[in-house]
N, C-alpha and C positions, 0 to 999 in steps of 0.2 A: 788198878782199873784205869782205862784211858779216859778220853774226853766224854762229856755228857751231851747227848742229843735229846732235847726236850721237844715234844710234839703236843700241841694243843688242839684237840679234836680227834675223836676216834671213829669218824666216818670213813668214807672211801679214800679221800686224800690223806688224812692223818694216819690211818692204819697202814696204807701203802708206804708212806714216808718212813714210818717206824720200822716196818719189815725190811725195807730196802737198806736203811741205814745199818740195821743189825747184820744183814747178810754181807755187806761190804766191809764192815768193821766189827769183827767178833769181840774185840776188846773194849768197845765203847759201852758206856752205860746209856741205855735208851729208855726214856721215860715217856709214857703216853697218858695224857689227861683227857677225860671225857666227862662232861657235866651230867650226863644221863647214865642209866644202868647198862646200856648196851653199846658195843663197839661193832665195827664192820657191819653196820646196819644198812638196810635197804628201804629208804623212805618211798621209793617208787612202787613198792609192793603194798603200801597201806590200803589203797582202794580195794585191792583183791582180798585183803584180810578183813576189811569191813564187810565186804559182800559175802564172806564165808568161803570163797574159792580157795584161799589159803587158810589153813586150819586155825592159825593164831599168829599174833605178832611175834612170838618167840621164834617163829620160823624165818623171820625177816632179818637174819643175821648169818654171816658166814662162819664166824668163830665166836665162842663165848669168851669173855675176858679171861677166864681161867685157862682155856685152851691156848689163847694167843700168848699169854704170859709164859705158860709152861713150855710150849713147843718152840717159841722164838726167843726165850730169855729176855723178855721185855717187861719192865715194870709198868703195870697197868693200874691206873687209879680211876675207877668209875665213881659216879655220883660225886665228882670232884671238879669244882669250877675254879678256873684260874681267874683271880680277881685283879691281879696287878703284875706288871712286868717292870723290872728295874734294869734298864739297859746298862747303866754305869757299873753296877755291881754284878751284872749278869746273873740275876736271880729272878725268881717269880714266886708269887704267893698264891697258894691254892687252898680252897676250902675242901679238905679231904674228909668225907663223911661228916661234914659240919665243923671240923676243927681246922683252924688256919695253920698251914705248914709252909715253910720256905724251902725252895729247891734252887740249886745252882745249875747253870747251863753254859756250855761253850758254843753250841749252835742251837737255834730255836726255829721250829717250823710252826707257822700259824695256819691252821686248817679248821677254822671256826664255822665254815659252811654258810648257809643262807637261812633266812627266817621269813615267814609269811608277811606279805605286805598288808597292813591294815589300813583301808582307805579312810580318809578323814570325813566320815559321813555321820550325821546325827544318829544316835541310837546304836552305834556299832558296838558299844560295850554292854548291850543287853545280854542276858542269859539266853542260851540257845543259839547264839551265833558262834560258829565253830571254825577252826582252821585245821589244816593238815600239815604236820611238820615231821615228827619222828615216830618210829614204830612203837615206843613205849606209850604213846598217847592213844594208841588204837583201841584198847578196851573201853576207855571213857567215851571215845568217839562212837563206838558201836552201841554203847549203852544209851547215849543221848539220842542217836538216830533210830534206834529200835522202836521207840515209842511214838515216832512221828508218822503221820499219814501223808503230809505234804512237805516236801523239802525243796527249798530254793537253793540253787547253785549260782553264785555270783562270780562270773568269769567263765570263759570257755577255752582256757588253755589246756595243757596236758592234764593237770589235776582236776580241772572242772569237768572235762570230758570223761575222765576215768571215774570220778565220783558220781557223775550222772549215771553211768552204766551200773555202778554198784547199787545205787538207790533203786533204779528200775529193776535190777536183778532181785532186789528184796521186796518188790511189789509196791514201792512208794510212788506217789504222784510227784513228778519232778518238773520244776520250772527252772529254766536256765536263762539268766540275764546277762547279756553281752553288750557292752557299749559300742563295739565296732559292728560293722555290717555283715560279719561272717564269723563262724566258729574257728577256733585256732588261728586268730588273726595275725599273730606274729610268725606263724609257721607257713600258712597257705595263702595262695592267691585266690581271688574271688571265684574263678572258674572251677578250681579244684575244691575249694571250701563248699561250693554249692552241692557237690556230691555228698559231702559229709553231712551237711545240714539236712538234706533229704533223708538220709539214713537215720539221723537222730530223731527226726519227726516220725518216721515210719516205725521206729522202735518205741514211741510213746513219749518222748521228751517234748515238753511245751517250750519251744525255743523262742525267746524274745531277743531279737537282734536289733541293733541300733537303739537300745533301750537302757539308758544309764540309771543306775540306782542312786537316789538322792537322799533317802532316809530309811531308817528302820523304826518301827513303832511298836509299842507294847508297854505294859506297866513295869514289871520286873523282867519279864521274859518276852522275847520277840514274838509278835503276832502278825505284823504286816511288813511287807517289803513295798516301799514307795518308789516309783520311778517317775521319769518325766512324763509318762503317759497314763499312769494309773496306780492303783493300790491293790495288793494281792495278799490274801490271807494265807499264812504259812504256819507250820509248826516248828521248823528248824531252818537254819540258814548255814550253808557252807561257803565260807569266803575262799575263793580260788582266783584271786586277781593278780597272782604272781608273787614272787619272792624278791628279797633284797639281800645283798651280801651282809654278813654279820662282821662288821669291821671295827667294833667298839674298842677292843683291846689294841688293835693295830693303830687306830687313830690316837688313842690316849698316849702312845709312846712316840708319836710323831712320824710314823710310817706314812709314806706318800700314798695317797689314794689316786687312782687313775680317773680318766674322764668318764668312765662308766659308773663310778662310785665304789667300785671294788678296789682291792689292793693292787697297786702298780707293781708288777714284777717284770724282770727281763726274761730272756729265754732260758736262763738257768734257775728260774724261780726265786731269784734274789730280790729282796725288797730294797728300799732306799737306805735301810739301816744295816750296816755290816753284820754278817753272821746271822741275820734273820731272814728266813725264807717264808713264802706263803704259797698255798696250793689249794686247788679245789674250788668250791663255790664261793669262797671268800676272795678269790683272786681273779683278775682279768688276764686276758691273753691277746693274741693277734689272730685275725681272720686270714686264712691261707689264700683266699681269693682276692681280698681287697688290701691286705696288709694293715688294716685299721685295727685299733684297739676295740675289743669286744668282751662282753661278759656272757658266758654260756654255762649256766649252772646245770650240767648234766653229769651223770655218773661215769661214763667212759673217760672223758677228758680229766675228770677229777682224780681217778685212779692213776692215770699216767702222769699228771702233774705231781701227784704225791710221790711217785717213783723217782721222778727227776729231782724233786726237792730233797728227798731222803738221800739219794746218791750224792748230790752236790754238797750236802751238809757234812759228809765224811770224806769226800774226794772232790775238791773244789773244781767246778766247771768241767766236770767229766762227761756230762751229757746235756743235750739241749731239748727243750720242748718246742716243737715247730709251729704250734698253733692249732687251730681247729677249722673245720668247715661247717660246723653246726649240724652235724648229722643227727637226726632224731627220728624216733618212731613211737607211735602210740596206737591204741585201737579203741573202737567203740563196738562192743560185742564182737562180731567176727569181721568187722571192717577194719583193715589195717591201713594206717595213715603214716606216710613217711616223707622226709625231706632232707636234702643235703645242699650245701652251698647257699646261694642267694635265691630268693624268689623275685618275681618281677617288681613287686612293690619296693623291696629293698634296693634293687638295682636302679630303679627310677629315682629314688631319693638320693642316690649317689651320683646321678647323672650318667650312668652307664647305658650306652646304646645297646639295645637287646633285640633279639628275635626269639620267639617261643613257639612251640608246637605241643598241643595236648592231643594225645592219641588214645584210642580205645582198642584194647587187644584182649586176648584170653590167657589164662594161666596155664592152659594145656593146649595140645593140638585140638583143632576144631572137632575132630571125630572121636576124641578120647573122652569118656564119661567123667564127670566130676569137676570139670573145669568151670571157671567163673570169669566174669569181666574184670579187667584191670585197666587202670588209667595211668598213663605216664605223661608228665609235662616236663619237657626239656627246654632249658633256656641257654642261649649262647650270646656271646658278646660280638662286637664288630669284627673280631679276628676269627670268629667261628669256634672259639674255645667254649667248652661247656662250663658254665659258671653255676648252674643249679639244676636240680631235678626234684620233682615231687611225684609221689606214687601213691595210689589208693586202690584197694581191691579186697575182695572177700577171700583172700588166700595169703598164707604166711610167706609165699614167694615174694610178696612185696618187700619183705626185709632183705631178701637176696638182691633184688633190683637196686635198692637204695645203697646197700653195701658196695656193690660193684660201681654204682654211680659215684659214691664218695671217693673211691680211688681214682676214678677218671677225672673228677673235679680237682682233686689234690695234684694230679700229674699234669694238669692243664691240657687235657686231651681235647682235640678238635672233633668236629662231627665226623670227619673222615676217619680219625682214630677209632671212634666209637663204632662206626659202621663196619670197619674191618676187624674189630675185636673178636677174638675166637671164643665166643660164649657157648656154653654147652646146650645140647638139644637131645631130648627124647620125648615122645608123645605125652607121657604122664607128667612131665615137669615143665615143659615150655613149648610154645609153637616153634616151628622151624625158623621163623623170623622172630627173634627175641624182641619183646616190647621196647627195650632200650635202642636196639638197632633200627626198629621201625621209626622211632621218634627221630633218630639221627637222619634217617633216609628222608623223612618228610622235610626236615630242616635243610637238607641239601638242595631242595627245590629242583629235583629231577636229575641231579648230577650222578647219583648212585642208583 
């Protein structure tokens, strides 16, 4: 048998790394460790499993461990936590089904993911205060929330918005507490976020913006959420104030952490320690617009980072990861919300001179039935290059808009490039003037 590739973490990045290493080196021994019972899991589906839209958490995986092991000839150890890495001897120790075992490795990929951020607030350890992390946690999450009448969601990022929808879907009274002045504050500018906030209120969410939570109260179980403005009676609380990279193993062996707090990697997913790679939510990368180091814990880049790490673990520096533009999409009921590149707030913090246009269009031709309003905000720099787009609307077409915009941003397209881009048209799928082209036209200030 050839060299041994060990991968820590069986999520998007880890499973991709293991599969790619196996494909490129059929003679290698590829070993995958996952501390939970599932691999190739999809945490982004948890809110929909909680709501009952997805039948159960067992559907939130692409392959079972048995399928992955059998079909790819990969040793898979689930319920197995790696507790120590020895760089000198190139070994690691894992608790496999509760028993300590030692494994050798020639190349190591760290794909330990991210974990929920627990704010340092009094009472945060009370029972009934829940977090959302991995699919196997879903049954307990559902059980706890099923008995609640009033649920507080602390934070209105992706998970906060999606869990709020899940709770409203189940008929709960939902209070959302956000310290910023808008929902999805890291994703959207105020003008676009206002559209989302109106929709959330319309659907029944009690939205508390600019209202920071300072304490949780109760005897053994949470009973009140206390903010800077008041006190609110609740039955359960879902913490959704973001995640942090899980870097404990990497830090313990002296792997360099980047300025974002995630593992520093180069374009080959190499860490500061030879023959050790990192990928996915545990690692940082670069932003393709700014060139700056960023941490973007999303599934699509995690999968690709895993592919790059796995390839380079068996064939040194054979492929590069170019970075991200931060393309993301979520929804609140049938309102789709998407972003790529920089928003105005981000650009302003970086001192980038910008112009922006927010336009309202339709998802179909005006005369075609079934269309709905869509909003597109396009942001350009002083060279008229598109550096960011946000899109909101009651139509899945929003996903298509943001995907096209992501490519335009990556390719440093100008508003002239966008205006003359050959986007498709038919009455049932888009107006003859595509919303992206309309936004570019407005930004051209009459030139087109």
